[in-house]
C-alpha positions in Angstrom: 0.0 0.0 0.0 2.9 2.4 0.7 4.1 2.3 -2.9 0.7 2.5 -4.6 1.2 6.2 -5.5 4.2 5.3 -7.6 2.2 3.2 -10.0 -1.3 4.6 -10.1 -3.6 7.3 -8.7 -7.3 6.9 -8.1 -9.8 9.7 -8.8 -13.6 9.8 -8.3 -15.9 10.4 -11.3 -19.0 12.2 -10.2 -22.2 12.0 -12.2 -25.6 10.4 -12.2 -23.8 7.3 -11.0 -20.4 7.4 -9.3 -17.4 5.7 -10.8 -13.7 5.6 -10.1 -10.7 6.1 -12.5 -7.3 4.6 -12.0 -4.5 6.5 -13.7 -1.9 3.8 -14.3 1.8 4.2 -14.9 1.8 0.8 -16.6 1.4 0.1 -20.3 -0.6 -2.6 -22.2 -0.8 -3.9 -25.7 -3.9 -3.8 -27.9 -6.1 -6.8 -27.0 -4.5 -7.5 -23.7 -5.9 -6.4 -20.4 -3.1 -4.7 -18.4 -2.6 -7.2 -15.6 -0.6 -5.6 -12.8 1.7 -8.5 -12.3 5.0 -7.2 -13.5 5.8 -3.6 -12.5 8.4 -1.6 -14.4 9.8 0.2 -11.4 12.2 2.4 -13.3 9.4 3.6 -15.6 7.0 4.1 -12.8 9.4 6.2 -10.8 10.4 8.2 -13.8 6.8 9.2 -14.4 6.2 10.0 -10.8 5.1 13.6 -10.3 4.2 14.1 -13.9 0.5 14.0 -13.1 -1.8 14.8 -16.0 -5.5 14.5 -15.1 -6.7 15.5 -18.6 -7.7 11.9 -19.4 -9.8 11.7 -16.3 -11.5 15.0 -17.2 -12.2 13.8 -20.7 -13.6 10.5 -19.4 -15.8 12.4 -17.0 -17.1 14.5 -19.9 -17.8 11.3 -21.9 -19.7 9.7 -19.1 -21.7 13.0 -18.6 -22.4 13.1 -22.3 -23.8 9.6 -22.3 -26.0 10.6 -19.3 -27.2 13.7 -21.1 -28.2 12.0 -24.4 -29.2 8.6 -23.0 -30.1 8.4 -19.3 -31.3 4.8 -19.9 -27.9 3.7 -21.2 -26.1 5.6 -18.4 -28.1 3.6 -15.9 -27.5 0.4 -17.9 -23.8 1.0 -17.9 -23.8 1.9 -14.2 -25.2 -1.5 -13.3 -22.1 -3.3 -14.5 -19.3 -0.8 -14.7 -17.7 0.5 -11.5 -14.4 1.9 -12.7 -11.9 2.6 -15.4 -8.2 1.9 -15.7 -6.4 4.5 -17.8 -3.1 3.0 -19.0 -0.4 3.7 -21.5 -1.1 1.8 -24.7 -2.1 1.9 -28.3 -5.6 0.6 -28.0 -8.3 3.2 -28.8 -11.0 0.9 -27.5 -12.0 -0.5 -24.1 -10.7 -3.8 -23.0 -12.4 -5.9 -20.3 -11.5 -9.1 -18.6 -13.8 -11.6 -16.7 -11.0 -11.6 -14.0 -11.8 -8.0 -13.2 -15.6 -7.6 -13.0 -16.8 -4.0 -13.3 -13.4 -2.6 -14.6 -12.7 -1.4 -18.1 -9.2 -0.6 -19.3 -8.8 2.4 -21.6 -5.9 4.2 -23.3 -4.9 7.4 -21.4 -4.7 9.2 -24.7 -8.4 8.7 -25.7 -10.6 11.5 -26.9 -14.2 12.3 -25.9 -16.0 10.0 -28.4 -13.3 7.3 -28.0 -14.3 7.1 -24.3 -18.1 7.2 -25.2 -17.6 4.2 -27.5 -15.3 2.4 -25.1 -17.6 2.8 -22.1 -20.6 1.4 -24.0 -18.5 -1.4 -25.5 -17.0 -2.3 -22.1 -20.5 -2.4 -20.5 -21.6 -4.8 -23.3 -18.6 -7.1 -22.5 -19.4 -7.0 -18.8 -23.0 -8.0 -19.4 -21.9 -10.9 -21.6 -19.4 -12.1 -19.0 -22.2 -12.4 -16.5 -24.6 -14.0 -19.0 -21.9 -16.6 -20.0 -21.7 -17.6 -16.3 -25.3 -18.6 -16.5 -25.8 -20.0 -20.0 -23.8 -20.6 -23.2 -24.6 -18.6 -26.3 -23.4 -21.3 -28.7 -23.6 -25.1 -28.7 -20.7 -27.0 -27.2 -18.2 -29.0 -29.2 -16.5 -27.8 -32.4 -16.6 -24.0 -32.9 -18.5 -22.9 -36.0 -16.2 -20.8 -38.2 -17.2 -18.4 -41.0 -14.9 -16.9 -43.7 -15.4 -13.2 -44.1 -14.4 -12.4 -47.7 -14.5 -8.6 -47.4 -11.9 -8.8 -44.6 -10.1 -12.0 -45.6 -10.3 -13.5 -42.1 -12.3 -16.1 -40.2 -14.8 -15.4 -37.4 -16.5 -17.8 -35.0 -20.2 -17.6 -34.4 -19.7 -16.7 -30.8 -17.3 -13.8 -31.7 -19.7 -12.6 -34.4 -22.5 -12.5 -31.8 -20.4 -10.7 -29.2 -19.2 -8.2 -31.8 -22.7 -7.5 -33.1 -23.9 -6.9 -29.5 -21.1 -4.3 -29.0 -21.5 -2.6 -32.4 -25.3 -2.3 -32.2 -25.3 -0.8 -28.7 -22.5 1.6 -29.5 -24.4 2.7 -32.7 -27.6 3.2 -30.6 -25.8 5.6 -28.2 -23.8 7.4 -31.0 -27.1 8.0 -32.8 -28.2 10.0 -29.8 -24.9 11.8 -29.6 -25.2 12.7 -33.2 -28.3 14.9 -32.3 -25.8 17.4 -30.9 -24.5 19.6 -33.7 -21.1 19.8 -32.1 -20.6 16.0 -32.3 -22.8 15.1 -35.2 -20.2 14.6 -38.0 -17.7 12.6 -35.8 -20.5 10.5 -34.3 -22.0 9.7 -37.8 -18.6 8.7 -39.1 -18.1 6.3 -36.1 -21.6 4.9 -36.7 -20.8 4.3 -40.3 -17.7 2.4 -39.5 -19.5 0.1 -37.0 -22.4 -0.4 -39.4 -19.9 -1.5 -42.0 -18.4 -4.1 -39.6 -22.0 -5.3 -38.8 -22.7 -5.7 -42.5 -19.5 -7.3 -43.6 -18.6 -9.4 -40.5 -21.4 -10.0 -38.1 -24.7 -10.3 -40.0 -23.5 -12.6 -42.8 -22.0 -15.0 -40.2 -25.0 -14.9 -37.9 -27.6 -15.3 -40.7 -26.1 -18.6 -41.8 -25.0 -19.9 -38.3 -26.5 -23.1 -36.9 -24.8 -23.1 -33.5 -26.7 -20.5 -31.4 -28.4 -21.8 -28.3 -31.8 -20.5 -27.2 -30.1 -17.8 -25.2 -27.9 -16.9 -28.1 -30.8 -16.7 -30.5 -32.7 -14.5 -28.0 -29.6 -12.2 -27.8 -29.3 -12.1 -31.6 -33.0 -11.1 -31.9 -32.5 -8.3 -29.3 -29.4 -7.0 -31.1 -31.2 -7.0 -34.4 -34.1 -5.1 -32.9 -31.9 -2.3 -31.6 -32.7 1.1 -33.2 -30.3 2.7 -35.6 -28.6 -0.6 -36.5 
């Protein structure tokens, strides 16, 4: 406890629902949750005293923006997300791990709409972590794999469903953000990018899949019914 300040600082994020933000001195790679197992002491000490709270301020503004444009989503997020870990890394999106319930890792260099997207996406993953503890979304056994010609890669049914859940919910929130003239152009661009991924990756795989369980089929129907998708 005596050395905690060397490696991270904790700040409160006030709003409709309270959250906390951890400003980490540690880095992480894209796709990997920043496990605090190996601490780079020299790097941590070198950054000590160079405190920059701009990322916390930007994250606070992002959470406030979600609350302003979509109080229902703000409440939905608050039910599963308690805090945010702001770390040094190249990822522009949120990363969650079932080993850290309620915590989303974000890049400390994110912008306002980066944090809006990452917060909603992280909440989607947190809900799915909980759902998967109760019931599977795809049948057991061999993973069903789909080739995505437009992207030249393969995608499993489970990953297609998880990605669709994230994209559709982020689009729904961005559609409300786009009602603000200040954010309209940037929000619409982000929506278009996620719609493209739905159309090229997720929908083709899910439309021809045969492995969804009853719970998976119900989630797919809910995702399809989301507005603005």
